[in-house]
N, C-alpha and C positions, 0 to 999 in steps of 0.2 A: 396233465397237460391237455389244453383244449385248442382246437384249430381256430376258433373264433377269437381267442386271446392273442394268438400269433398274428392273425390278420390285423387286429387293432394295433398291435405293437408296431408292425411294419407300416401300416397306414399313417401312424404318427411319427414315422421317421427314425425309429430305433432299430439297431442291428439285432438280428436273430442269432442265437447261440448255435454252436455245432450240434448240440443235443436237440434243440428245437427243429433245426433243419432236417436232421436225420429222422426225427419222429414224423415230420410232415411228409417227407418223401416215402418213407416206409409205409405209412398208413394210407397214403394216396395210391401207391402202387398196388396195395392189397385191397383196394376198394372200400376202405374204412373211412375215407374222407370223400364227401360227395363233390361232383364237378362244380357245383355252384360256389362252394367254399374255396376250392382251388382257383376258380376264375377270379374271385375277389382278391386272393393273394397275388395272382399274376398281375392284376391291375395295380395293386399296391406296389409291387416291385417295379412296374412300368414307370410309375411316378416318383417313387422314393429311391430307386436304384439299390445297389448293395455294395458293401465294403469288399475289399479284396479277399479278406478272410471269409466273408459270407459266400462269395462266389466259389472259392475253393471248397468249402464245406458242401455247398449245393452240388457241385460237380462230383465230388467224391461220393456223396450219398446216391447220386444217380448211377455212378459206376457200380456201387455195391448192390444196386437193385437187380442186377442180372449177372450174366457170365463175364468172366475176365479171361482173355486169351493168354495162355502161357507160352512165351517164346524163349524160355530159358535154355532149351536144347539147341538153339541157334547161337553159334559163336559170334562174338563181337558185339558192338553197340548197334542196336537196331534203330534206325531213324525213319520215322514216318513223315509223310508230307500231306497236307490238306489244302485244297483250294476252296474258297467260298463260292466258286462257280463263275461262269461267264460263257461267252460265245467263241467257239474255236479254241477252247482250252485243252490243248493236246499234251500238256506238260508231263503228266504221269507216264505216258508212253515213251517219252524221251528221257525223263529223269531216272526212271528205274534202271534201265541198262547203263545209262551214263555214269551214275555214281557206283553202280555195281562193278563197272570196269576199273574203278580205282579202289576196289576191295572193301566197299561199304556194303554190308548185308541189307538187302531190301526185301522185307517180308510184308508184302502189300495186300491188304484186303480192300477191294473196291466194289462199288455197286453198279447197278444198271441205272440208266438215265430216265427221268420223267420230266419231259420238257422239250427243248429245241432239238437236241440230238441225243444219242445214246450216251451212257456213261462209259467209263474205261472198259468195263467188262464187255459191253456191246461192241465197242471198237475192236477189241481183241478177237471177238468171235467173228469178225469179218475175215479173219485169217482162217482158211480151210483147216479143219481138224483141231484147232486150238481148244484145249480143255481147261475150264476154270473150276470145275467141280472135282477137286482132288482132296483126299483126306489129310488131316493134320500131320500125320507122320511123314507122308510123302512130301508135303509142303515144306516141313522143316529140313528134310533131307536135301531137297532141291536148293534151298537157300544156302545150306552149308556147303554143298558141292559147287553151285554156280554163282552164289551170292545174290540170286534173284529168283523170286516166284511171285505170281499174282493169282489170287483166288477170289471168288465171290464171297461177299459177307455172309457169315454163318453164325449160328448161336444166338442167344437171347441177350444181345448187347444193350445195356442201358434201357430196359423197358420203361422205366419211369420217364425218360426223355420222350420216347415215342408217344406215351399217353399224354404227357404235358404238351407236346408239340401240337397234337390234334386239337387240344383245348385252346391253345393260343391262337390257332388258325381261325377260330370262329368267335373269338372274344376281343379282337383288335389289339392283341398284345404280342404279336410276332416281333415287332421292332423294339424289343427291349434288350439292351446290351447285355445285362447279366444272364438273361434267359437264352439269347443266341449263343453267347460265349460258352456257357455251361453245357448247352446242347451239343455243340461241336466237340468240345474238349472231353466230355464224358465218353463219347464213342471212340475218340482217339486214344484216351488213356486205357479204356477197357480192351482195346485192340492189342495192347501189350508192348508198344514201342518204348524204348528207353529215352528217346529224344524226338522232338516234333518240330517240323518246319512248316510255317503257315504262309499261304499266299492269299492275302486279303485284297480282294478286287474293289476298285472304286470307279464310278463313271456310269454311263447310260446303260451298259450291258451288265452291270453288277447289282447285287442285292443292296449294297451300301452305295447310294448314288453320289454322296458327297464325301470329300476327303476327311472332313472333321469326324463324321460318323465312322468311316473306315479306320481312322487312327484310334478312336475310342475302342472299337471292337478288337483291333489288333493288340492294343495294350492290355485289354481285359483278358484275352486268351493267353497271351504270354505270361501274364501275372498268375493265372490259374495253373498253367503248365509247370512253371518254375516252382510255384508254391506246393504243387502236388508231387514234386520230386522228379519231374521230367524236364531236362534241359530243352528250352523252347525259344525259338526265334521267329520273327515274321517279316515278310516283305509286303509293302503296300504297293500294288501294281495297277496300272491303268487299264480300264476296260471301257473306254469311251469309244472304242471301235473294236471289231473282232480281233483276236490275237492270231497272228499269222494270216494266211490267206484262205485256208480250207475250213468249211463248216459242213460236217457230214462224216459219217463213221469211217468207211474205207478211205475216203478222201483225206481224213485226218491221219490215218495210218500211213498213207503215202507221204504226207508232209513230215511226219515223225521220222520216217526212214531217211528222207532228204536231210533233215536237221542233224541226225546222228552221223551222217556222212559229211557234215560241214557245208551242206548246200541248201540249208533251210532259210526261211525268212529271218531277217535281222532281229525283229522284235521277239519272236518266239525263241530264237537262239539265246538272246541276251537274258530273257527271263529265266530260262532253264539254267544258264550259267550262274545267275544270281542265287536262285533257290538251291541248285546243286552245290554251290560253294558252301552254303550254310550247312547242308546235310553232311558233306565231307568233314567240315570243321567240327560239328557236333559229334561225329563218329570218331573224332580224334585221329583222323587219317592225315591231318595237316595242322600245322601250328598256327596258321593265320588264315583268314578268309581269302587273302590274295594268293597264298600258296595253294589253297584248295582249288581256286579258279584255274591256276596254271596247270594243275594236274588234269582237270576236266578238259581244257583246251587240248592238252597233249593227247589224250585218248581219243578225241574226235579226229585229230590230225593224223595219228598213226593207225587209225582203223580199228582200235580195240573196242570202241564204243559200239560200232555197228556189228562187230563180231559177237559181242556180248548179247546184242538183240537177237541175232541168229540162234545163239545157244539157248537163250530163254524161250524162244518160240518152239524150237525143236524139242526141248525138254518137256514141254507141255502138250506135245502131240501136234503142233502146228506145222504148216508148210513153210519152211524157212526160205524156200526159193523166191518168195515174194519180195525179199530184201533186194535181190538182184533183178527180179522181174516183177515190179509192182503192178504190171498189167494183169497178173494172175489174181489180184484182188477183185472183189465184185465191182463191175463197171456198169454204169447206167447206159441205156440204149441211145439217149439223145443228149447232146451238149448244145444248149441254146444260149446265144449271146444276149446279154442285157446291156442296152445302150444308154449313154448319158443323154438327158433331155435338154441340157443347156451347156454353155461354155463357161469355164472358170476354174477356180481352185476348190478342191474338195475340202470343206471345213469340218464336216462331221459325217460319220457313218453310224447311224443309230443301231448299235449292236443287237439289241433286243429284236428289232424288226428283221434284221438279217436272219436271226435265229428262227423267228416265226416263219419266214419265207422257206427256210430249209425244212422246217417241220411240215409245212404245207405240201412239200414234195414227198414226205414220208420218212424223213430222217430222224424224227423224234416220236415220243409217245404222248398221247393225250391222257391215257389211263394206263395203269400198270399192266393191263392185259393187251395193250395195243401191239401190233406187229410193226417192227422197224424194217424199212428198206435200207439195207446197209450200203447200197451203191450210190444213193442220191445225196444231193446237197448243193451248196453254193460255193464256188471258188472266186474270190475277189481278184480282180486284175488291177484295181486302183485303190489307194489308201489315202488317208488324210494328208493334205499337203500337195498331192499330185495335181497337175494341170490336165484338164480334159477339154475336148471340144465336143459339141453336140454330135451325137452319132458314134462316138468312141465306145468301145466295149469296156464297161466298168466291172462286169462280173460275168461268170458263166454258170448257168443253171444245169446241173447234171440230173437228168430226169428220166423216168421210165414212162412218162406221159408226154403227149405232144401238145395238149391244150393246157398251158400254164400261164395264161394271161395275168391272172391274179398274183401269181408268184413274181412275175416280171415287174408288175406295178408296185408290189410291196418292196421289192429290192430297190427299184428306182426311187421310191419315196424315202427310203432310208438314207440315201445319199443327199447331203446338203451341199450345195455348190454356191460359191460367191465370187465376186470379181477380184477381190484383193487376195494377195498371197497369204498363205496360212502356215503357221508353225505348229506341228503336232505337239500335244501334251507329252511331258516326259513319261517314259514307260515305268520307271521306278520312282515312286513318290517319297518313300521313306523306308527305313529299316528299323525294326523295333527289337531290342534285345533284352529289355527288362520292364 
Protein backbone atom coordinates (compact mmCIF):
# COMPACT_ATOMS: atom_id res chain seq x y z
CA UNK A 1 0.00 0.00 0.00
CA UNK A 2 1.36 3.43 -0.98
CA UNK A 3 0.21 6.81 0.29
CA UNK A 4 0.52 8.35 -3.18
CA UNK A 5 -2.05 5.86 -4.49
CA UNK A 6 -4.47 6.71 -1.68
CA UNK A 7 -4.08 10.44 -2.41
CA UNK A 8 -4.85 9.85 -6.10
CA UNK A 9 -7.83 7.65 -5.23
CA UNK A 10 -9.41 10.27 -3.00
CA UNK A 11 -8.47 13.09 -5.40
CA UNK A 12 -10.52 11.29 -8.07
CA UNK A 13 -13.54 11.00 -5.78
CA UNK A 14 -13.40 7.35 -4.73
CA UNK A 15 -14.03 6.12 -1.18
CA UNK A 16 -11.12 4.81 0.87
CA UNK A 17 -11.50 1.43 2.54
CA UNK A 18 -11.27 0.81 6.29
CA UNK A 19 -7.86 -0.83 5.79
CA UNK A 20 -6.56 2.07 3.72
CA UNK A 21 -7.66 4.63 6.30
CA UNK A 22 -6.16 2.62 9.16
CA UNK A 23 -2.89 2.29 7.25
CA UNK A 24 -2.78 6.03 6.54
CA UNK A 25 -3.44 7.10 10.15
CA UNK A 26 -1.10 4.53 11.69
CA UNK A 27 1.76 5.38 9.34
CA UNK A 28 1.28 9.12 9.73
CA UNK A 29 1.11 8.93 13.53
CA UNK A 30 4.38 7.00 13.53
CA UNK A 31 6.12 9.52 11.21
CA UNK A 32 6.25 7.10 8.29
CA UNK A 33 4.15 9.33 6.04
CA UNK A 34 5.55 12.84 5.52
CA UNK A 35 3.58 16.02 6.17
CA UNK A 36 3.55 16.95 2.49
CA UNK A 37 1.68 13.77 1.56
CA UNK A 38 -0.82 14.14 4.42
CA UNK A 39 -1.29 17.77 3.38
CA UNK A 40 -2.22 16.57 -0.10
CA UNK A 41 -4.66 14.07 1.39
CA UNK A 42 -6.22 16.74 3.62
CA UNK A 43 -6.80 18.94 0.56
CA UNK A 44 -8.29 16.00 -1.35
CA UNK A 45 -10.67 15.38 1.56
CA UNK A 46 -11.53 19.08 1.66
CA UNK A 47 -12.73 18.99 -1.95
CA UNK A 48 -14.04 15.41 -2.25
CA UNK A 49 -15.54 14.92 1.24
CA UNK A 50 -16.00 11.44 2.75
CA UNK A 51 -18.83 8.95 3.01
CA UNK A 52 -20.33 8.21 6.43
CA UNK A 53 -18.43 4.92 6.55
CA UNK A 54 -15.16 6.68 5.72
CA UNK A 55 -15.78 9.21 8.49
CA UNK A 56 -16.46 6.44 11.00
CA UNK A 57 -13.31 4.55 9.97
CA UNK A 58 -11.22 7.74 10.15
CA UNK A 59 -12.52 8.55 13.63
CA UNK A 60 -11.97 5.03 14.93
CA UNK A 61 -8.44 4.96 13.49
CA UNK A 62 -7.65 8.22 15.31
CA UNK A 63 -9.12 6.81 18.54
CA UNK A 64 -6.90 3.73 18.17
CA UNK A 65 -3.80 5.92 17.73
CA UNK A 66 -3.65 6.64 21.47
CA UNK A 67 -5.11 5.92 24.88
CA UNK A 68 -8.76 5.10 25.52
CA UNK A 69 -10.28 5.95 28.90
CA UNK A 70 -11.98 3.05 30.65
CA UNK A 71 -15.06 4.15 32.60
CA UNK A 72 -16.43 0.65 33.09
CA UNK A 73 -16.04 0.90 36.89
CA UNK A 74 -18.65 3.68 36.90
CA UNK A 75 -22.23 2.46 37.26
CA UNK A 76 -24.85 3.44 34.72
CA UNK A 77 -24.80 4.98 31.24
CA UNK A 78 -22.16 7.69 31.05
CA UNK A 79 -23.23 10.60 28.84
CA UNK A 80 -20.73 13.20 27.67
CA UNK A 81 -21.49 16.62 26.24
CA UNK A 82 -19.44 18.65 23.81
CA UNK A 83 -19.87 22.22 22.59
CA UNK A 84 -18.21 23.53 19.45
CA UNK A 85 -17.50 26.69 21.42
CA UNK A 86 -18.75 30.23 21.72
CA UNK A 87 -18.75 33.31 23.91
CA UNK A 88 -20.26 33.08 27.39
CA UNK A 89 -20.74 29.33 26.99
CA UNK A 90 -21.17 28.27 30.61
CA UNK A 91 -23.27 25.20 29.90
CA UNK A 92 -20.95 22.51 31.32
CA UNK A 93 -20.90 24.18 34.76
CA UNK A 94 -24.69 23.99 34.81
CA UNK A 95 -25.35 20.75 32.95
CA UNK A 96 -23.01 18.55 34.98
CA UNK A 97 -24.72 19.05 38.38
CA UNK A 98 -28.15 19.45 36.77
CA UNK A 99 -28.24 16.02 35.11
CA UNK A 100 -26.34 14.44 38.02
CA UNK A 101 -29.22 15.58 40.22
CA UNK A 102 -31.53 13.24 38.28
CA UNK A 103 -29.15 10.29 38.75
CA UNK A 104 -27.21 10.50 35.47
CA UNK A 105 -23.48 9.81 36.00
CA UNK A 106 -21.33 12.68 34.71
CA UNK A 107 -17.68 11.70 34.31
CA UNK A 108 -16.39 14.84 32.62
CA UNK A 109 -12.92 15.52 31.27
CA UNK A 110 -12.49 19.16 30.29
CA UNK A 111 -9.72 21.40 29.07
CA UNK A 112 -8.29 24.81 29.64
CA UNK A 113 -9.21 27.62 27.31
CA UNK A 114 -7.09 29.17 24.59
CA UNK A 115 -8.89 32.25 23.37
CA UNK A 116 -11.50 34.69 24.71
CA UNK A 117 -11.93 33.19 28.18
CA UNK A 118 -10.75 30.17 30.07
CA UNK A 119 -12.13 26.69 29.59
CA UNK A 120 -14.28 24.79 32.06
CA UNK A 121 -11.23 23.86 34.14
CA UNK A 122 -10.13 27.51 34.43
CA UNK A 123 -13.63 28.53 35.49
CA UNK A 124 -13.75 25.85 38.17
CA UNK A 125 -10.34 26.92 39.45
CA UNK A 126 -11.77 30.35 40.23
CA UNK A 127 -13.37 28.49 43.18
CA UNK A 128 -10.86 28.52 46.04
CA UNK A 129 -9.34 25.09 46.69
CA UNK A 130 -11.02 23.28 43.80
CA UNK A 131 -8.84 20.40 42.55
CA UNK A 132 -8.96 19.12 38.98
CA UNK A 133 -5.84 16.96 39.19
CA UNK A 134 -7.21 13.78 40.76
CA UNK A 135 -6.26 10.22 39.83
CA UNK A 136 -8.52 7.88 37.89
CA UNK A 137 -9.48 5.73 40.87
CA UNK A 138 -10.66 8.72 42.93
CA UNK A 139 -12.43 10.12 39.87
CA UNK A 140 -14.42 6.91 39.39
CA UNK A 141 -15.23 6.75 43.11
CA UNK A 142 -16.54 10.32 43.10
CA UNK A 143 -18.80 9.67 40.13
CA UNK A 144 -20.18 6.48 41.70
CA UNK A 145 -20.77 8.27 45.00
CA UNK A 146 -22.00 11.70 43.85
CA UNK A 147 -22.84 11.07 40.17
CA UNK A 148 -20.42 13.86 39.19
CA UNK A 149 -16.73 14.66 38.91
CA UNK A 150 -14.72 16.87 36.54
CA UNK A 151 -11.01 16.53 35.87
CA UNK A 152 -8.49 17.97 33.44
CA UNK A 153 -7.84 16.07 30.24
CA UNK A 154 -5.13 13.49 30.71
CA UNK A 155 -3.50 10.71 28.78
CA UNK A 156 -2.53 10.56 25.16
CA UNK A 157 -5.98 10.84 23.58
CA UNK A 158 -6.12 10.68 19.77
CA UNK A 159 -2.53 11.81 19.03
CA UNK A 160 -3.24 11.35 15.32
CA UNK A 161 -5.85 14.10 15.58
CA UNK A 162 -3.44 16.45 17.36
CA UNK A 163 -0.84 15.93 14.65
CA UNK A 164 -3.33 16.26 11.80
CA UNK A 165 -4.96 19.35 13.31
CA UNK A 166 -1.64 21.19 13.42
CA UNK A 167 -1.18 20.36 9.73
CA UNK A 168 -4.69 21.48 8.77
CA UNK A 169 -4.12 24.79 10.53
CA UNK A 170 -1.31 25.74 8.13
CA UNK A 171 -2.66 24.21 4.91
CA UNK A 172 -6.07 25.89 4.61
CA UNK A 173 -7.99 22.69 5.39
CA UNK A 174 -9.44 23.48 8.83
CA UNK A 175 -12.96 23.97 7.42
CA UNK A 176 -13.41 20.40 6.22
CA UNK A 177 -16.56 18.74 7.61
CA UNK A 178 -15.15 15.19 7.79
CA UNK A 179 -11.93 16.41 9.38
CA UNK A 180 -13.69 18.64 11.93
CA UNK A 181 -16.21 15.92 12.77
CA UNK A 182 -13.62 13.15 13.16
CA UNK A 183 -11.39 15.46 15.20
CA UNK A 184 -14.12 16.18 17.76
CA UNK A 185 -15.59 12.69 17.85
CA UNK A 186 -12.26 10.87 18.16
CA UNK A 187 -11.57 12.66 21.45
CA UNK A 188 -15.13 12.16 22.71
CA UNK A 189 -15.10 8.42 21.92
CA UNK A 190 -11.59 7.98 23.39
CA UNK A 191 -12.86 9.64 26.59
CA UNK A 192 -15.00 6.59 27.29
CA UNK A 193 -18.58 7.90 27.24
CA UNK A 194 -21.44 5.53 26.35
CA UNK A 195 -23.49 8.31 24.76
CA UNK A 196 -22.72 11.82 23.51
CA UNK A 197 -24.75 15.03 23.28
CA UNK A 198 -23.40 17.73 20.97
CA UNK A 199 -24.05 21.48 21.09
CA UNK A 200 -23.20 22.76 17.62
CA UNK A 201 -23.08 26.55 17.53
CA UNK A 202 -23.90 28.78 14.58
CA UNK A 203 -23.67 32.56 14.17
CA UNK A 204 -21.09 35.33 14.49
CA UNK A 205 -19.58 33.93 17.68
CA UNK A 206 -19.34 30.36 16.41
CA UNK A 207 -16.83 28.38 14.37
CA UNK A 208 -19.60 27.53 11.87
CA UNK A 209 -20.95 30.94 10.94
CA UNK A 210 -23.92 29.77 8.84
CA UNK A 211 -26.74 27.36 9.62
CA UNK A 212 -26.13 25.15 6.58
CA UNK A 213 -22.55 24.44 7.63
CA UNK A 214 -23.57 23.86 11.25
CA UNK A 215 -26.23 21.37 10.19
CA UNK A 216 -23.74 19.47 8.00
CA UNK A 217 -21.29 19.29 10.90
CA UNK A 218 -23.97 18.15 13.36
CA UNK A 219 -25.21 15.44 10.99
CA UNK A 220 -21.64 14.27 10.36
CA UNK A 221 -20.84 13.96 14.08
CA UNK A 222 -24.13 12.25 14.94
CA UNK A 223 -23.53 9.81 12.08
CA UNK A 224 -20.03 9.04 13.35
CA UNK A 225 -21.14 8.62 16.96
CA UNK A 226 -24.03 6.30 16.19
CA UNK A 227 -21.93 4.38 13.67
CA UNK A 228 -19.22 3.88 16.28
CA UNK A 229 -21.69 2.43 18.77
CA UNK A 230 -22.26 5.55 20.86
CA UNK A 231 -25.84 6.87 21.06
CA UNK A 232 -25.44 10.44 19.82
CA UNK A 233 -27.71 13.46 19.46
CA UNK A 234 -27.08 17.13 18.63
CA UNK A 235 -28.65 20.53 19.16
CA UNK A 236 -27.85 23.36 16.75
CA UNK A 237 -27.92 26.50 18.88
CA UNK A 238 -27.54 30.18 18.13
CA UNK A 239 -24.33 32.08 18.88
CA UNK A 240 -25.09 35.32 17.01
CA UNK A 241 -24.79 37.02 20.40
CA UNK A 242 -23.13 35.86 23.63
CA UNK A 243 -24.99 33.18 25.59
CA UNK A 244 -26.33 34.55 28.86
CA UNK A 245 -24.89 37.82 30.15
CA UNK A 246 -21.49 36.99 31.66
CA UNK A 247 -18.22 36.61 29.73
CA UNK A 248 -15.32 35.85 32.08
CA UNK A 249 -14.34 33.02 34.40
CA UNK A 250 -15.59 33.86 37.92
CA UNK A 251 -18.41 35.91 36.36
CA UNK A 252 -19.60 32.82 34.50
CA UNK A 253 -19.44 30.72 37.67
CA UNK A 254 -21.74 33.27 39.35
CA UNK A 255 -24.13 33.04 36.42
CA UNK A 256 -24.06 29.23 36.56
CA UNK A 257 -24.99 29.34 40.25
CA UNK A 258 -27.90 31.68 39.51
CA UNK A 259 -29.09 29.39 36.72
CA UNK A 260 -29.00 26.28 38.93
CA UNK A 261 -31.14 28.23 41.42
CA UNK A 262 -33.66 29.03 38.69
CA UNK A 263 -32.59 32.66 38.52
CA UNK A 264 -30.38 32.61 35.43
CA UNK A 265 -30.76 34.19 31.98
CA UNK A 266 -33.59 32.71 29.93
CA UNK A 267 -31.43 31.75 26.94
CA UNK A 268 -28.79 29.98 29.04
CA UNK A 269 -31.48 28.19 31.04
CA UNK A 270 -33.32 27.08 27.90
CA UNK A 271 -30.19 25.71 26.22
CA UNK A 272 -29.20 23.78 29.34
CA UNK A 273 -32.69 22.27 29.54
CA UNK A 274 -32.54 21.29 25.86
CA UNK A 275 -29.11 19.66 26.13
CA UNK A 276 -29.78 18.19 29.55
CA UNK A 277 -33.02 16.60 28.35
CA UNK A 278 -31.08 14.73 25.67
CA UNK A 279 -28.48 13.61 28.22
CA UNK A 280 -31.14 12.28 30.59
CA UNK A 281 -32.97 10.55 27.75
CA UNK A 282 -29.81 8.91 26.36
CA UNK A 283 -28.93 7.74 29.90
CA UNK A 284 -32.35 6.00 29.95
CA UNK A 285 -33.49 7.95 33.00
CA UNK A 286 -36.59 9.11 31.11
CA UNK A 287 -38.77 7.54 28.44
CA UNK A 288 -39.11 10.72 26.38
CA UNK A 289 -37.30 14.01 25.90
CA UNK A 290 -40.33 15.79 27.37
CA UNK A 291 -40.27 13.65 30.50
CA UNK A 292 -36.53 14.27 30.85
CA UNK A 293 -37.10 18.03 30.71
CA UNK A 294 -39.77 17.81 33.41
CA UNK A 295 -37.31 16.04 35.70
CA UNK A 296 -34.69 18.75 35.15
CA UNK A 297 -37.13 21.56 35.85
CA UNK A 298 -38.20 19.76 39.03
CA UNK A 299 -34.64 19.50 40.46
CA UNK A 300 -34.04 23.19 39.76
CA UNK A 301 -37.29 24.15 41.50
CA UNK A 302 -36.83 21.88 44.54
CA UNK A 303 -33.19 22.88 45.07
CA UNK A 304 -31.61 19.50 44.33
CA UNK A 305 -29.63 20.88 41.37
CA UNK A 306 -27.84 23.58 43.39
CA UNK A 307 -27.28 21.13 46.27
CA UNK A 308 -25.60 18.76 43.80
CA UNK A 309 -23.34 21.63 42.72
CA UNK A 310 -22.35 22.20 46.37
CA UNK A 311 -21.61 18.50 46.82
CA UNK A 312 -19.53 18.45 43.64
CA UNK A 313 -17.43 21.45 44.69
CA UNK A 314 -16.82 20.20 48.23
CA UNK A 315 -15.90 16.69 47.05
CA UNK A 316 -13.08 18.13 44.94
CA UNK A 317 -11.73 20.37 47.70
CA UNK A 318 -13.49 23.57 46.70
CA UNK A 319 -15.10 26.22 48.89
CA UNK A 320 -18.81 25.41 48.57
CA UNK A 321 -19.74 28.61 50.45
CA UNK A 322 -19.50 30.46 47.12
CA UNK A 323 -22.91 29.01 46.23
CA UNK A 324 -24.59 31.07 48.95
CA UNK A 325 -21.96 33.81 48.94
CA UNK A 326 -20.86 34.37 45.32
CA UNK A 327 -18.96 37.47 46.50
CA UNK A 328 -16.31 35.02 47.79
CA UNK A 329 -15.34 34.34 44.16
CA UNK A 330 -12.51 36.44 42.67
CA UNK A 331 -13.81 39.98 42.16
CA UNK A 332 -12.34 42.71 39.98
CA UNK A 333 -11.30 46.03 41.52
CA UNK A 334 -13.31 48.17 39.11
CA UNK A 335 -16.71 47.99 37.43
CA UNK A 336 -16.83 50.41 34.52
CA UNK A 337 -20.03 51.17 32.60
CA UNK A 338 -20.06 50.87 28.82
CA UNK A 339 -22.59 53.32 27.34
CA UNK A 340 -24.67 53.11 24.17
CA UNK A 341 -23.51 55.59 21.52
CA UNK A 342 -26.92 55.95 19.86
CA UNK A 343 -30.64 55.41 20.36
CA UNK A 344 -32.58 52.49 18.90
CA UNK A 345 -33.01 48.72 19.03
CA UNK A 346 -30.05 46.38 19.38
CA UNK A 347 -29.94 44.34 16.18
CA UNK A 348 -26.73 42.40 16.77
CA UNK A 349 -24.01 41.86 19.33
CA UNK A 350 -20.92 40.54 17.56
CA UNK A 351 -20.08 37.78 20.00
CA UNK A 352 -16.47 37.38 18.84
CA UNK A 353 -15.79 41.04 19.56
CA UNK A 354 -17.22 40.82 23.07
CA UNK A 355 -14.94 37.84 23.59
CA UNK A 356 -11.95 39.84 22.39
CA UNK A 357 -12.87 42.69 24.74
CA UNK A 358 -12.97 40.26 27.69
CA UNK A 359 -9.64 38.84 26.61
CA UNK A 360 -8.12 42.33 26.50
CA UNK A 361 -9.02 42.64 30.18
CA UNK A 362 -7.14 39.41 30.89
CA UNK A 363 -10.00 36.87 30.88
CA UNK A 364 -8.41 34.65 28.21
CA UNK A 365 -5.12 33.27 26.96
CA UNK A 366 -3.20 34.35 23.89
CA UNK A 367 -0.77 31.44 24.31
CA UNK A 368 -0.98 28.24 26.38
CA UNK A 369 1.42 29.76 28.93
CA UNK A 370 -0.53 32.99 29.43
CA UNK A 371 -1.86 33.78 32.90
CA UNK A 372 -5.62 34.33 33.20
CA UNK A 373 -7.16 36.93 35.48
CA UNK A 374 -10.10 34.93 36.82
CA UNK A 375 -11.95 37.98 38.14
CA UNK A 376 -12.28 40.08 34.99
CA UNK A 377 -14.65 40.09 32.05
CA UNK A 378 -17.72 41.70 30.52
CA UNK A 379 -21.30 41.50 31.83
CA UNK A 380 -23.90 42.48 29.27
CA UNK A 381 -26.85 44.56 30.43
CA UNK A 382 -28.69 44.68 27.10
CA UNK A 383 -29.24 41.98 24.46
CA UNK A 384 -30.58 41.76 20.91
CA UNK A 385 -34.10 43.19 20.64
CA UNK A 386 -33.73 45.57 23.60
CA UNK A 387 -34.40 49.29 23.16
CA UNK A 388 -31.68 51.67 24.37
CA UNK A 389 -31.12 55.40 24.41
CA UNK A 390 -27.75 57.02 23.86
CA UNK A 391 -25.95 57.03 27.20
CA UNK A 392 -27.69 53.94 28.59
CA UNK A 393 -25.44 51.28 30.11
CA UNK A 394 -25.25 48.36 27.70
CA UNK A 395 -22.49 46.42 29.48
CA UNK A 396 -20.20 46.56 32.51
CA UNK A 397 -16.48 45.89 32.25
CA UNK A 398 -15.10 44.12 35.33
CA UNK A 399 -11.47 45.16 35.33
CA UNK A 400 -8.34 45.32 37.43
CA UNK A 401 -7.12 48.22 35.30
CA UNK A 402 -8.49 51.75 35.20
CA UNK A 403 -7.39 52.64 31.68
CA UNK A 404 -9.57 50.46 29.45
CA UNK A 405 -10.58 52.85 26.69
CA UNK A 406 -9.81 50.27 23.99
CA UNK A 407 -11.98 47.68 25.76
CA UNK A 408 -14.90 50.11 26.01
CA UNK A 409 -14.59 51.01 22.33
CA UNK A 410 -14.39 47.37 21.31
CA UNK A 411 -17.53 46.58 23.32
CA UNK A 412 -19.42 49.57 21.91
CA UNK A 413 -18.46 48.61 18.36
CA UNK A 414 -19.77 45.09 18.87
CA UNK A 415 -23.28 46.47 19.48
CA UNK A 416 -25.22 47.19 16.29
CA UNK A 417 -28.20 49.51 16.84
CA UNK A 418 -31.00 50.37 14.40
CA UNK A 419 -34.20 52.43 14.46
CA UNK A 420 -36.61 49.58 13.65
CA UNK A 421 -37.70 46.95 16.18
CA UNK A 422 -35.77 43.69 16.09
CA UNK A 423 -36.78 40.07 16.70
CA UNK A 424 -33.88 37.94 17.99
CA UNK A 425 -32.96 34.75 16.13
CA UNK A 426 -34.31 31.54 17.69
CA UNK A 427 -32.01 29.99 20.27
CA UNK A 428 -32.49 26.40 19.06
CA UNK A 429 -32.31 26.06 15.28
CA UNK A 430 -32.59 22.30 14.98
CA UNK A 431 -32.21 18.95 16.74
CA UNK A 432 -30.32 16.16 14.96
CA UNK A 433 -30.90 12.58 16.06
CA UNK A 434 -29.57 10.55 13.13
